[in-house]
Structure formats: structure tokens, C-alpha cells
TISE-451459 format. One record per residue (C-alpha): residue in one letter; chain; x, y, z. Coordinates in Angstrom, 2 decimals, decimal comma. Layout:
N
  res  chain        X        Y        Z
    A      A        X        Y        Z
...
//
This chain:
521
  res  chain        X        Y        Z
    M      A     0,00     0,00     0,00
    P      A     1,34     3,49    -0,80
    K      A     2,62     5,03     2,42
    L      A     0,61     8,23     2,12
    L      A    -2,58     6,14     2,11
    D      A    -1,64     3,43     4,59
    D      A    -3,27     4,73     7,77
    I      A    -6,20     6,37     5,99
    V      A    -7,27     3,24     4,09
    S      A    -7,02     1,08     7,19
    T      A    -9,51     3,27     9,05
    K      A   -11,68     4,79     6,27
    G      A   -11,49     2,25     3,44
    S      A   -15,20     2,20     2,61
    E      A   -15,67     5,97     2,88
    I      A   -15,54     8,35    -0,10
    A      A   -12,09     9,72    -0,88
    V      A   -12,84    11,80    -4,00
    A      A   -16,02    12,72    -5,87
    D      A   -16,77    14,70    -9,02
    E      A   -19,69    15,13   -11,43
    F      A   -19,11    11,64   -12,80
    G      A   -19,07     9,60    -9,60
    S      A   -17,07     8,84    -6,49
    T      A   -14,16     6,64    -5,37
    T      A   -13,73     5,09    -1,92
    W      A   -10,38     5,16    -0,14
    S      A    -9,88     1,43    -0,81
    Q      A   -10,66     1,85    -4,51
    F      A    -8,46     4,90    -4,60
    D      A    -5,57     2,94    -3,06
    E      A    -5,86     0,18    -5,67
    R      A    -6,01     2,64    -8,55
    V      A    -2,96     4,53    -7,26
    R      A    -1,01     1,26    -6,99
    R      A    -1,97     0,31   -10,54
    L      A    -0,93     3,74   -11,82
    I      A     2,40     3,58   -10,00
    N      A     3,21     0,16   -11,42
    G      A     1,97     1,05   -14,90
    L      A     4,17     4,14   -15,05
    K      A     7,14     2,15   -13,75
    D      A     6,57    -0,46   -16,46
    H      A     6,81     2,34   -19,04
    G      A    10,16     3,49   -17,69
    V      A     8,90     6,43   -15,63
    G      A    10,85     6,97   -12,42
    P      A    12,57     9,44   -10,10
    G      A    13,52    12,70   -11,80
    D      A    11,12    12,21   -14,72
    T      A     8,30    14,62   -15,51
    I      A     4,72    14,07   -16,60
    A      A     2,12    16,66   -17,58
    M      A    -1,62    16,65   -17,08
    M      A    -4,20    18,71   -19,00
    M      A    -7,15    17,22   -17,21
    G      A    -9,82    19,50   -15,88
    N      A   -11,00    19,01   -12,30
    R      A   -11,41    15,22   -12,19
    R      A   -11,02    12,53    -9,54
    E      A    -8,16    11,03   -11,51
    C      A    -6,02    14,13   -10,85
    F      A    -5,61    13,06    -7,25
    E      A    -4,62     9,53    -8,28
    I      A    -1,85    11,09   -10,35
    F      A    -0,75    13,37    -7,51
    Q      A    -0,48    10,37    -5,16
    A      A     1,28     8,11    -7,67
    C      A     3,88    10,74    -8,54
    A      A     4,52    11,49    -4,88
    H      A     5,51     7,86    -4,34
    L      A     7,48     7,55    -7,59
    G      A     9,65    10,62    -7,09
    V      A     8,17    12,05   -10,31
    T      A     7,48    15,70   -11,06
    Y      A     4,01    16,48   -12,39
    V      A     3,02    19,63   -14,27
    P      A    -0,68    20,53   -13,93
    V      A    -1,30    22,33   -17,23
    N      A    -3,72    25,21   -17,60
    W      A    -6,48    23,66   -19,71
    H      A    -7,30    26,97   -21,36
    W      A    -4,01    26,89   -23,24
    V      A    -3,84    26,49   -27,00
    P      A    -1,65    23,83   -28,70
    D      A     1,34    26,17   -29,11
    E      A     1,40    26,88   -25,36
    L      A     1,07    23,21   -24,45
    A      A     3,81    22,17   -26,88
    Y      A     6,13    24,77   -25,35
    V      A     5,69    23,29   -21,86
    L      A     6,02    19,69   -23,09
    E      A     9,47    20,61   -24,38
    D      A    10,51    22,99   -21,61
    A      A     9,60    20,56   -18,81
    D      A    11,08    17,50   -20,60
    V      A     7,73    15,73   -20,35
    K      A     7,71    11,95   -20,90
    V      A     4,00    11,27   -20,30
    L      A     0,93    13,40   -21,05
    L      A    -2,43    12,73   -19,42
    V      A    -5,33    14,56   -21,02
    G      A    -9,01    14,86   -20,10
    N      A   -11,48    13,99   -22,83
    R      A   -12,56    17,66   -23,03
    F      A    -9,10    18,67   -24,27
    T      A    -8,07    15,95   -26,72
    D      A    -8,09    18,25   -29,77
    V      A    -5,59    20,62   -28,17
    A      A    -3,44    17,74   -26,92
    V      A    -3,33    15,88   -30,23
    E      A    -2,30    19,01   -32,10
    A      A     0,39    19,75   -29,50
    L      A     1,65    16,16   -29,72
    S      A     2,10    16,57   -33,48
    D      A     4,49    19,46   -32,80
    S      A     8,21    18,62   -32,95
    R      A     8,61    20,03   -29,43
    S      A     6,71    17,05   -28,00
    Q      A     9,07    14,41   -29,40
    N      A    10,10    13,19   -25,92
    V      A     6,51    12,30   -24,94
    H      A     6,35     8,53   -25,30
    L      A     3,03     7,81   -23,56
    S      A    -0,23     9,73   -23,88
    L      A    -3,30     8,74   -21,87
    V      A    -6,86    10,00   -22,31
    V      A    -9,00    10,21   -19,17
    G      A   -12,79    10,03   -19,22
    G      A   -13,24     8,87   -22,78
    K      A   -11,63     7,20   -25,75
    H      A    -9,56     8,53   -28,63
    E      A    -8,12     6,78   -31,65
    T      A    -4,56     8,02   -31,10
    L      A    -4,43     8,13   -27,28
    T      A    -4,21     5,25   -24,79
    D      A    -7,30     4,79   -22,64
    Y      A    -6,49     5,55   -18,98
    E      A    -8,87     2,93   -17,58
    E      A    -7,45     0,21   -19,83
    F      A    -3,96     1,29   -18,78
    L      A    -4,87     0,83   -15,12
    L      A    -6,54    -2,54   -15,69
    S      A    -3,46    -3,84   -17,49
    S      A    -1,17    -2,78   -14,62
    S      A    -0,39    -4,73   -11,47
    T      A    -1,66    -4,02    -7,96
    D      A     1,68    -4,97    -6,38
    D      A     2,59    -3,04    -3,26
    L      A     5,57    -0,72    -3,20
    P      A     8,83    -1,62    -1,43
    D      A     8,86    -0,93     2,31
    D      A    12,01     1,18     2,05
    Q      A    10,59     3,93    -0,16
    Q      A    12,86     6,97    -0,10
    L      A    11,24     8,93    -2,90
    L      A     9,19    12,06    -3,03
    G      A     7,54    13,60    -6,06
    G      A     5,44    16,71    -6,41
    P      A     4,22    19,53    -8,61
    M      A     5,98    22,04   -10,81
    F      A     3,51    24,80   -11,51
    Y      A     4,05    27,08   -14,48
    T      A     3,63    30,75   -13,76
    S      A     3,76    33,51   -16,35
    G      A     6,64    35,94   -16,18
    T      A     7,54    39,42   -17,28
    T      A     9,96    38,00   -19,84
    G      A     7,26    36,31   -21,91
    R      A     6,87    32,53   -21,82
    P      A     5,70    30,86   -18,60
    K      A     8,37    29,33   -16,37
    G      A     8,19    26,30   -14,15
    V      A     8,60    26,90   -10,42
    R      A    10,72    24,12    -8,97
    G      A    10,54    23,88    -5,20
    S      A    11,55    21,40    -2,53
    L      A     8,56    19,13    -3,29
    S      A     8,90    19,09    -7,07
    G      A    10,36    15,59    -7,20
    G      A    13,42    13,60    -8,08
    G      A    15,17    13,61    -4,72
    T      A    15,65    10,82    -2,20
    I      A    13,35    12,35     0,39
    P      A    11,01    10,08     2,40
    T      A     7,31    10,38     1,69
    E      A     6,89    11,01     5,43
    V      A     8,10    14,56     4,73
    M      A     4,94    15,19     2,74
    Q      A     2,86    13,74     5,58
    L      A     4,41    16,28     7,94
    I      A     3,56    19,09     5,53
    G      A     0,05    17,75     5,11
    G      A    -0,30    17,70     8,89
    S      A     0,70    21,36     9,03
    M      A    -2,42    22,20     6,99
    A      A    -4,45    21,47    10,13
    S      A    -3,81    25,09    11,13
    Y      A    -5,77    26,13     8,02
    V      A    -8,39    23,41     7,51
    P      A    -9,73    20,61     9,73
    A      A    -8,06    17,20     9,62
    N      A   -10,25    14,39     8,26
    G      A   -12,58    16,99     6,80
    K      A   -14,13    17,41     3,36
    S      A   -12,64    19,95     0,93
    L      A   -14,65    21,51    -1,89
    L      A   -12,64    22,20    -5,05
    V      A   -14,37    24,70    -7,35
    G      A   -11,30    26,40    -8,82
    P      A    -8,77    24,99   -11,30
    V      A    -6,50    22,44    -9,67
    Y      A    -3,66    23,57   -11,95
    H      A    -3,45    26,61    -9,64
    S      A    -1,01    26,06    -6,78
    A      A    -3,39    27,37    -4,10
    Q      A    -6,26    25,11    -5,20
    W      A    -3,85    22,17    -5,12
    A      A    -2,51    23,11    -1,69
    F      A    -5,97    23,47    -0,14
    T      A    -7,18    20,08    -1,42
    F      A    -4,31    17,63    -1,96
    M      A    -2,35    18,54     1,16
    P      A    -5,41    18,09     3,45
    M      A    -6,04    14,78     1,66
    I      A    -2,69    13,54     2,97
    N      A    -4,09    14,29     6,42
    G      A    -7,24    12,21     5,77
    S      A    -9,58    14,75     4,16
    S      A   -11,77    13,78     1,22
    V      A   -12,33    16,01    -1,82
    V      A   -15,52    16,96    -3,65
    M      A   -14,93    18,84    -6,90
    R      A   -16,58    20,50    -9,83
    H      A   -14,92    21,37   -13,12
    K      A   -16,82    24,62   -13,55
    F      A   -17,70    27,02   -10,77
    D      A   -21,31    28,00   -10,26
    G      A   -22,08    30,34    -7,38
    A      A   -25,51    28,98    -6,45
    E      A   -24,40    25,35    -6,84
    T      A   -21,41    25,99    -4,58
    V      A   -23,68    27,39    -1,86
    E      A   -25,88    24,30    -2,11
    L      A   -22,94    21,86    -2,20
    I      A   -21,55    23,17     1,08
    D      A   -24,70    21,94     2,83
    S      A   -25,53    18,86     0,76
    E      A   -21,97    17,46     0,89
    K      A   -21,27    18,67     4,45
    I      A   -18,18    20,57     3,28
    T      A   -15,76    21,63     6,02
    N      A   -13,42    23,89     4,02
    I      A   -13,16    25,67     0,69
    H      A   -10,72    27,95    -1,13
    L      A   -12,17    30,81    -3,17
    V      A   -11,11    33,94    -5,04
    P      A   -12,95    37,26    -4,74
    T      A   -14,82    36,89    -8,03
    Q      A   -16,32    33,67    -6,68
    F      A   -17,44    35,56    -3,57
    K      A   -19,38    37,93    -5,79
    R      A   -21,07    35,14    -7,73
    M      A   -22,10    33,38    -4,52
    L      A   -23,44    36,66    -3,15
    D      A   -25,45    37,05    -6,36
    S      A   -27,12    33,63    -5,92
    P      A   -30,94    33,63    -6,04
    E      A   -32,49    34,64    -2,73
    P      A   -34,12    31,22    -2,11
    V      A   -30,67    29,58    -2,38
    K      A   -29,14    32,06     0,04
    E      A   -32,03    31,79     2,50
    A      A   -31,81    27,98     2,52
    F      A   -28,10    27,98     3,31
    V      A   -27,21    26,65     6,78
    G      A   -23,44    26,14     6,64
    D      A   -23,17    24,22     9,91
    S      A   -20,48    21,87     8,55
    L      A   -18,31    24,68     7,21
    E      A   -15,32    25,55     9,39
    S      A   -13,12    27,69     7,11
    V      A   -13,21    29,66     3,89
    W      A    -9,80    30,80     2,65
    H      A    -9,26    33,33    -0,09
    G      A    -6,29    34,90    -1,81
    A      A    -4,87    35,32    -5,34
    A      A    -6,32    38,82    -5,86
    P      A    -7,29    41,97    -3,97
    C      A   -10,78    41,59    -2,51
    P      A   -13,14    44,57    -2,44
    A      A   -13,92    45,30     1,20
    S      A   -17,67    45,35     0,55
    W      A   -17,59    41,79    -0,81
    K      A   -15,56    40,59     2,16
    R      A   -17,90    42,20     4,68
    S      A   -20,92    40,72     2,91
    M      A   -19,38    37,25     3,07
    L      A   -18,59    37,68     6,77
    D      A   -22,13    38,87     7,46
    W      A   -23,48    35,80     5,66
    F      A   -21,03    33,04     6,62
    G      A   -19,89    34,39     9,96
    P      A   -16,25    34,68    11,13
    K      A   -15,08    31,77     8,98
    V      A   -13,71    33,78     6,05
    H      A    -9,92    34,10     6,24
    E      A    -7,27    35,49     3,90
    Y      A    -3,71    34,57     3,03
    Y      A    -0,94    36,24     1,06
    G      A     1,51    34,11    -0,85
    S      A     2,72    32,99    -4,24
    T      A     3,48    29,86    -6,23
    E      A     7,16    30,52    -5,57
    G      A     6,96    31,26    -1,84
    A      A     3,82    29,40    -0,71
    F      A     2,07    31,00     2,29
    I      A     3,67    34,22     3,55
    S      A     1,05    35,74     5,83
    T      A    -2,52    35,10     6,98
    I      A    -5,27    37,14     8,55
    K      A    -8,25    35,54    10,27
    A      A   -11,73    37,03    10,07
    D      A   -11,68    38,70    13,49
    D      A    -8,32    40,36    12,84
    W      A    -9,45    41,55     9,40
    L      A   -12,34    43,42    10,99
    K      A    -9,78    45,34    13,04
    K      A    -7,07    45,62    10,38
    G      A    -9,11    45,70     7,17
    G      A    -6,77    46,08     4,21
    S      A    -3,85    44,22     5,78
    V      A    -2,82    40,77     4,52
    G      A    -2,04    39,75     8,08
    K      A     0,95    38,76    10,15
    P      A     3,79    36,81     8,51
    L      A     3,99    33,15     9,43
    E      A     6,43    32,26    12,18
    T      A     8,57    30,53     9,56
    V      A     8,79    33,63     7,32
    E      A    11,01    36,68     7,77
    V      A     9,93    39,83     5,93
    L      A    12,53    42,32     4,71
    V      A    11,54    45,76     3,42
    V      A    14,16    47,16     1,04
    D      A    14,36    50,64    -0,52
    D      A    15,45    51,46    -4,09
    D      A    19,07    51,75    -2,98
    G      A    19,10    48,28    -1,45
    N      A    18,89    49,47     2,17
    R      A    16,82    47,46     4,60
    L      A    14,06    49,55     6,21
    T      A    13,34    48,67     9,83
    E      A    11,02    51,47    10,92
    P      A     7,28    50,62    11,07
    N      A     5,21    51,82     8,09
    A      A     8,30    52,38     5,92
    S      A     7,37    51,24     2,42
    G      A     9,70    49,40     0,04
    T      A    10,09    46,26    -2,04
    L      A     9,11    43,22     0,01
    Y      A    11,56    40,31     0,28
    F      A    10,98    37,07     2,14
    R      A    13,13    34,41     3,74
    N      A    11,77    31,03     4,74
    L      A    13,39    30,25     8,08
    M      A    13,04    26,52     7,39
    G      A    15,61    26,95     4,62
    T      A    13,31    26,17     1,70
    D      A    13,67    28,05    -1,56
    F      A    12,74    27,73    -5,23
    E      A    14,20    28,14    -8,68
    Y      A    12,73    28,75   -12,11
    H      A    13,16    25,69   -14,30
    K      A    15,88    26,26   -16,92
    A      A    15,93    29,99   -16,13
    P      A    18,82    30,80   -13,77
    E      A    18,73    34,47   -14,76
    K      A    15,07    34,73   -13,77
    T      A    15,81    32,94   -10,51
    A      A    18,59    35,44    -9,79
    E      A    16,32    38,39   -10,57
    A      A    13,80    37,20    -7,99
    H      A    16,41    36,89    -5,23
    L      A    18,21    39,51    -3,17
    E      A    20,57    36,77    -2,02
    P      A    20,24    32,98    -1,78
    G      A    17,09    32,14     0,13
    V      A    15,73    35,72     0,06
    F      A    13,18    36,28    -2,70
    T      A    10,63    38,85    -3,78
    T      A     7,20    38,66    -5,35
    G      A     7,83    42,14    -6,72
    D      A     5,24    43,65    -4,40
    I      A     5,65    46,95    -2,55
    G      A     4,52    47,23     1,04
    F      A     5,36    47,70     4,71
    L      A     5,02    46,25     8,19
    D      A     3,04    48,35    10,65
    E      A     3,82    48,92    14,33
    D      A     1,89    45,74    15,27
    G      A     3,76    43,54    12,77
    Y      A     0,95    43,34    10,21
    L      A     1,90    43,25     6,54
    W      A     0,33    45,73     4,12
    L      A     0,63    45,87     0,33
    S      A     0,79    49,42    -1,01
    D      A     1,41    48,44    -4,63
    R      A     2,17    45,34    -6,63
    K      A     4,05    44,25    -9,70
    I      A     2,58    46,95   -11,86
    D      A     2,80    44,94   -15,05
    M      A     0,73    42,07   -13,70
    I      A    -3,00    41,90   -14,37
    I      A    -5,22    39,93   -11,97
    S      A    -8,49    38,95   -13,61
    G      A   -10,84    36,76   -11,60
    G      A    -7,98    35,69    -9,37
    V      A    -5,79    34,62   -12,31
    N      A    -2,38    36,23   -12,79
    I      A    -1,80    37,46   -16,34
    Y      A     1,54    38,89   -17,39
    P      A     1,45    41,33   -20,30
    A      A     4,86    40,47   -21,79
    E      A     3,64    37,21   -23,31
    I      A     0,61    38,95   -24,87
    E      A     2,71    41,87   -26,09
    A      A     5,14    39,47   -27,78
    V      A     2,29    37,90   -29,75
    I      A     0,73    41,21   -30,83
    A      A     4,15    42,55   -31,84
    E      A     4,37    39,78   -34,47
    H      A     1,90    41,74   -36,61
    D      A     3,62    43,92   -39,21
    G      A     1,18    46,72   -38,51
    V      A     2,22    47,04   -34,87
    A      A     5,03    49,52   -34,27
    D      A     4,77    49,29   -30,49
    V      A     2,38    47,74   -28,00
    S      A     1,63    47,77   -24,30
    V      A    -0,87    45,57   -22,49
    I      A    -2,52    46,79   -19,27
    G      A    -5,33    45,87   -16,91
    V      A    -8,42    48,05   -16,89
    P      A   -11,45    47,90   -14,55
    N      A   -13,96    45,09   -14,87
    E      A   -16,87    44,98   -12,43
    E      A   -17,03    41,17   -12,24
    F      A   -13,40    40,10   -12,64
    G      A   -11,60    43,08   -11,11
    E      A    -9,51    43,69   -14,22
    E      A    -9,59    42,78   -17,88
    V      A    -6,89    42,82   -20,54
    K      A    -6,56    45,81   -22,87
    A      A    -3,95    46,25   -25,61
    I      A    -2,74    49,73   -26,56
    V      A    -1,10    49,80   -29,97
    E      A     1,03    52,18   -32,01
    C      A     0,44    51,62   -35,71
    S      A     3,24    51,12   -38,21
    N      A     3,36    53,39   -41,23
    G      A     0,63    52,49   -43,68
    Y      A    -1,69    51,02   -41,07
    I      A    -4,81    52,60   -39,57
    G      A    -6,25    51,79   -36,14
    D      A    -9,70    50,81   -37,33
    E      A   -12,09    47,92   -36,63
    D      A   -10,50    45,74   -39,32
    F      A    -7,08    46,10   -37,69
    V      A    -8,59    45,30   -34,28
    R      A   -10,03    42,09   -35,73
    E      A    -6,64    41,10   -37,15
    I      A    -4,95    41,64   -33,81
    L      A    -7,59    39,65   -31,94
    Q      A    -7,43    36,80   -34,49
    L      A    -3,66    36,62   -34,00
    C      A    -4,17    36,44   -30,23
    N      A    -6,82    33,75   -30,63
    S      A    -4,32    31,51   -32,45
    K      A    -1,50    32,01   -29,98
    L      A    -3,00    32,63   -26,53
    A      A    -5,43    31,02   -24,13
    G      A    -8,76    32,82   -23,86
    Y      A    -8,13    34,40   -20,46
    K      A    -4,96    36,09   -21,78
    R      A    -6,54    37,56   -24,90
    P      A    -7,28    41,31   -24,95
    K      A   -10,93    42,17   -24,50
    S      A   -10,33    45,45   -26,33
    V      A    -7,70    47,29   -28,37
    D      A    -7,05    51,03   -28,27
    F      A    -4,68    52,95   -30,52
    I      A    -2,25    55,70   -29,58
    D      A     0,08    57,94   -31,57
    Q      A     3,06    57,20   -29,32
    L      A     3,45    55,12   -26,18
    P      A     4,86    57,10   -23,22
    R      A     8,36    55,98   -22,27
    T      A    11,05    56,97   -19,78
    G      A    14,42    58,30   -20,87
    T      A    15,76    54,74   -20,65
    G      A    12,98    53,46   -22,90
    K      A    10,71    51,81   -20,34
    I      A     7,00    52,16   -21,06
    L      A     5,18    54,22   -18,42
    K      A     2,39    51,77   -17,74
    R      A     1,08    53,78   -14,83
    T      A     0,52    56,72   -17,20
    L      A    -1,37    54,44   -19,58
    R      A    -3,50    53,00   -16,80
    E      A    -4,52    56,25   -15,10
    P      A    -7,31    57,38   -17,49
    Y      A    -9,05    54,02   -17,27
    W      A    -8,92    53,89   -13,46
    E      A    -9,94    57,51   -12,89
    G      A   -12,87    57,71   -10,50
    H      A   -12,35    54,20    -9,11
    E      A   -11,60    53,71    -5,42
    R      A    -8,92    51,13    -6,16
    Q      A    -6,05    51,20    -8,64
    I      A    -5,48    47,41    -8,91
//
């Protein structure tokens, strides 16, 4: 039996481990399927240090893959399923992927990406939840694999490598201490899973209604699972359904982003009036600034169960603020964790120690953990002040009570519906058009999603910024970029404002669109 499941299966074997729209799997069934997957992958030459990718959707099988890779010492890359074939092919090459698992909703994208020369190292492709003439059926793969137990002396640990967009264009993989390939006992992951008990109840029931390719959604579901929690999931988020699921499934904890708050608050009155929420112990949110009115409305409705964290894919959790503290310190992202040291650094590299002194925020994990960007040492260096001391690029300060406040953020980044979007990748695509002399991509206000993507373009000689040109630009983006990255609108400008060193003044571009709004991000 896989070590991470040993104690859980012995006590909860007949109970539900994971459930989605298509059915449910008990802990005993889950254990057998994980063993079959481990042995099947081993039979195909997959082992410690190798990488697999999964473009799956929110499905029960995702958690089988997470467990199998953890025991095999294999790195897994949860791929954003909104990506187009070009984006998927890039990651298949960049991450040195040997196996691709694809949900039946995304076979067209996967097959086209697999025909790209960049995917030549992928030697096994499995389709989950359906059949395809060129892909191996996942269920048949499991049935043909053995249920043999793993050796007792397992000294392997595998984990995720999430791809996060960057200011230099293409996404980069974030490789941390759990990403796989090392001879680290699986008990280490059990200890980390146990630490989640300070966020969510042990042996609870997590509701997953955000994309599991996002590091926070993974952390708030898979890590509690290691501590005995089951997972209920939906591929698509629906506000009213989520409210109903909390009661009907007796959910104990859920992770949300502010846009989801708004959609739950906008549920029909009968749904809201019927909500009881007795089982619910914690609601965690992060990933984007939350309008204070939405947060207060959620607290009024759910009670003091709505908590916030600040963190990143690279640095995990940095600070937290519980509901009661937020009511006193509204706007703060809370106190740093005991394992995190916060450094505030001015533009000259001096460390600021006075309360309320604002500067670039750097963080050191006192447990000695760190990260690197896969195949991008220069990007890793840019994110670090020194080894072990990294920045998210945010500007902020610590107040006299030790609470962390963000006064600005990476100005280039757009956060739409809790999803980070970096303009450089979009700008690189638009710049391919001969009619584009210069381009800048910014975030502008959107009532539902917080921000939306807008492109501002300088025309080349001979081109006119009319509706036909807008259509050409958008068609180019459609062929190269996932839907959430594509501009919702295109404006034209005679000349983009730049500094004397040539840097585009994005703040100047943003100001007219944000005029009259209480927030600027």
C-alpha cells in the first residue's frame, strides 16, 4: 500500500475519498487505482527525476496522479487547460515531459500539440474520461497494470511544478523542494500535510471549485487529503451550486477567489435563505485583492469563517489574517507566518526597519526552503536579493503591530478573476503583426473580474487603427493565446509614453481608465 494512504485506508477504506460530477471513489478503490498507476508508469520506464504533464480538468483522476507521482519521485506539471496547442507544446518541451495525461474535453488541443516537434520526448499519452483513436485509454492502462505493493524502504518524493507567467514572456516552471526527483522520504509530505491542520480541519471534506492547476487550489485540497480529508470537486464554478454543495456534501473547508465571492453573493435569494453552513469551518481566499464590501458581505453571511492569506506559487504562504483580525485591520494581509522573515528594502538596497516604511518586500523562509525557475537561472537570480531571500515584486510595509500591508504590486501584472496574467507574453504575440510599431498591455477595470486585458497599440506606417485592424490583432491572439490572456479590447495611440531609458510608463497608460475608481489594482 502506498505510504501516504496506509493509515487512511485502514480506518476509512469504505468511505468516499474523491467525488466529481461523474461519480465517487472510496479510499480502498483509490488505493488500488494509485497502486496500478504507480506500477503502470514504472513499467513504461517512468521513475525518479522524470516529468509528466496533465491537462485534465478538475477530475477525480487528478488526485490519483498526484499520489502516484509522490511515491514515484516524479514531477508532475498541472497544465492550464485553457491553453492552445502552441502553449502546451512549449511546456512539453521545456519541462522534458515523458508522459501526457489529457481529459477527454481537451483531446483536440493535446493531439495538435503532440504533433508538434517540441513534444518528441513524450512517449506515452493517456486519455482520461473517454476514448480517442490516437491516445491510450487511462482505464485500460490501469486494468493492465499490477496491484503490487511498493517496497517498504521507499525513499522517494515527487510533487508539482507549476508554471507561472513571467515578465519576460513565456511561462516558467517553479521548482521547489517538493517538485520531485530527490531521495526524500514520503513522510516529509505527511508532515507538511499535517501542518495544513492550522488552516483546515483534519479528516474533513474539501470543496474544489477552482482549477487544480493553480497552486493554491492544489494546496488546499491535496495537502489536506494527505491528512485524511476527502475532496468533492466540480470542473466549472457556479455560485448557487457551490452554496448548495456546502450543505448537501457537508463541506468543512473551501478555497475561493474574490470573483467567486461575488457570484455566490449574487445567488438567487431562495438559495441564500436555505443555506445553513453548519459543517463549514473555514473559507480561505487569496490570489487577488478583494473589495472590502464583498468581504464584509461574506462575513455577514457566513460568519467569522472567512480568512485570507498572502503568498505565491514561488513562496507558498507568507502571511494570513483571520476574520476577526481583518475586521480590526481591514486592508492588511495579516501577520507573517512564524517561519517567514519579511525584509523591506528601498530602491538603494537598504533594509528599512522602521514601522510603516514602504519598500520592495523580500521574504526568507526560516526553514531553509527556496525555489528556482526551471531552466531559467537568470530569472531565478532576478527574484532573489541573495540565496534564500526572494521577492514577489510587491511593494509594502510592516506596521507597528507587525501586520503586513501591500501598497502596490508588480505593476505589469494583471489579476483577472484571481488569475495572474503577465502582459509580456501577450505583447510578444501582438508585436508579431507587421502593422504594430509598439504595443503595451494593461489591466483596466472590470466589475465582475476586477480587471480585464486591454492592448494599446502604435500603428506602423501604412496602417490605420480601425475595426479591421482590431479584428486582425484579436485573431492573432486567438491563435497564440489562451482565452483568459486575450485582450478584450484594443485602443490605438500615436506614441506610447516611455522613460528616458525606454521603459513604457504603464502607470501613465492606466490612469485614465482607473480615474474615479476607489482602487487602482
